C-alpha positions in Angstrom: 130.7 40.8 76.4 128.1 42.0 78.9 125.5 44.6 78.0 125.0 47.2 80.6 121.3 47.9 81.3 120.3 51.5 81.9 117.7 52.2 84.5 114.7 54.2 83.4 112.6 56.3 85.7 109.9 58.9 85.4 111.1 62.5 85.9 109.2 64.9 88.0 108.0 68.3 86.5 110.5 70.2 88.7 113.4 68.1 87.3 112.3 68.7 83.7 111.9 72.5 84.3 115.4 72.5 85.9 116.8 70.7 82.8 115.3 72.9 80.1 115.6 76.2 82.1 112.3 77.6 80.8 109.5 79.2 82.8 106.6 77.1 83.9 103.2 77.7 82.5 102.2 79.2 85.9 105.0 81.7 85.7 104.2 82.6 82.1 100.5 83.2 82.9 101.4 85.4 85.9 104.0 87.4 84.0 101.5 88.0 81.1 98.8 89.0 83.6 101.1 91.6 85.1 102.2 92.8 81.7 98.6 93.3 80.7 97.8 95.0 84.0 100.6 97.5 83.4 99.4 98.2 79.9 95.8 98.9 81.1 97.0 101.1 84.0 99.0 103.3 81.7 96.1 103.9 79.2 93.9 106.9 79.2 90.8 106.9 81.4 88.3 106.9 78.4 89.6 103.6 76.9 87.1 100.8 77.3 89.6 98.3 78.9 90.4 100.9 81.6 86.8 101.6 82.3 86.0 97.9 82.6 89.0 97.3 84.8 87.9 100.1 87.2 84.3 99.1 87.1 82.8 97.8 90.4 79.8 95.5 89.9 77.5 95.4 92.9 76.3 91.8 92.7 75.8 89.3 95.5 78.4 86.6 95.6 77.7 82.9 96.1 77.9 81.2 99.4 81.1 79.6 100.6 84.7 80.6 99.9 84.7 83.5 97.4 86.5 82.8 94.1 89.6 84.8 93.4 89.0 87.7 91.1 91.4 88.8 88.4 92.3 91.9 90.5 93.1 89.6 93.5 95.5 87.6 91.4 97.2 90.7 90.0 97.5 92.2 93.5 99.2 89.0 94.8 101.5 88.7 91.8 102.5 92.4 92.0 103.3 92.0 95.7 105.5 89.0 95.0 107.4 90.8 92.1 107.6 94.4 93.3 107.1 94.5 97.0 105.1 97.2 98.7 105.6 100.0 96.0 104.7 97.9 93.0 101.5 99.9 92.1 103.6 103.1 91.7 106.2 101.4 89.5 103.5 100.4 87.0 103.3 104.0 85.6 106.9 104.0 84.5 106.9 101.7 81.5 110.7 101.1 81.4 110.9 100.4 85.1 107.9 98.0 84.9 109.4 96.1 82.0 112.7 95.9 83.9 110.9 94.5 87.0 109.0 91.9 84.9 112.2 90.9 83.1 114.0 90.4 86.4 111.1 88.4 87.8 111.2 86.2 84.6 115.0 85.6 84.8 115.0 84.8 88.5 111.8 82.7 88.4 110.3 84.8 91.2 106.8 83.9 90.3 107.3 80.2 90.5 104.9 78.5 92.9 104.8 74.8 93.4 101.8 73.1 91.8 99.1 72.8 94.4 97.7 69.4 95.2 100.7 67.5 93.8 101.6 64.3 95.7 105.2 64.0 96.7 
């Protein structure tokens, strides 16, 4: 009676995500960021979170490549999810939720991990 040996190997992150069919941490962070952005945009002008979001600090930035700001990340994520008219769609709560749900289901915000060796 011969014992059949199984071959073990390490699975890649992409293989694991495909097996469990759950969003990656990157997708989750991006969706939550867009959700919070929509919430802040729909609030009244006198709310502190809205004032801080619209605030423009005039400070000198460090030398070299500028770091991405939160607004830059939101702008990029919104463009990926909603195309050119995404900023207008934020003000309709039901349409915004539908757009984010669709992005979550289709894994639109999935970006490969940068710096990973293939």
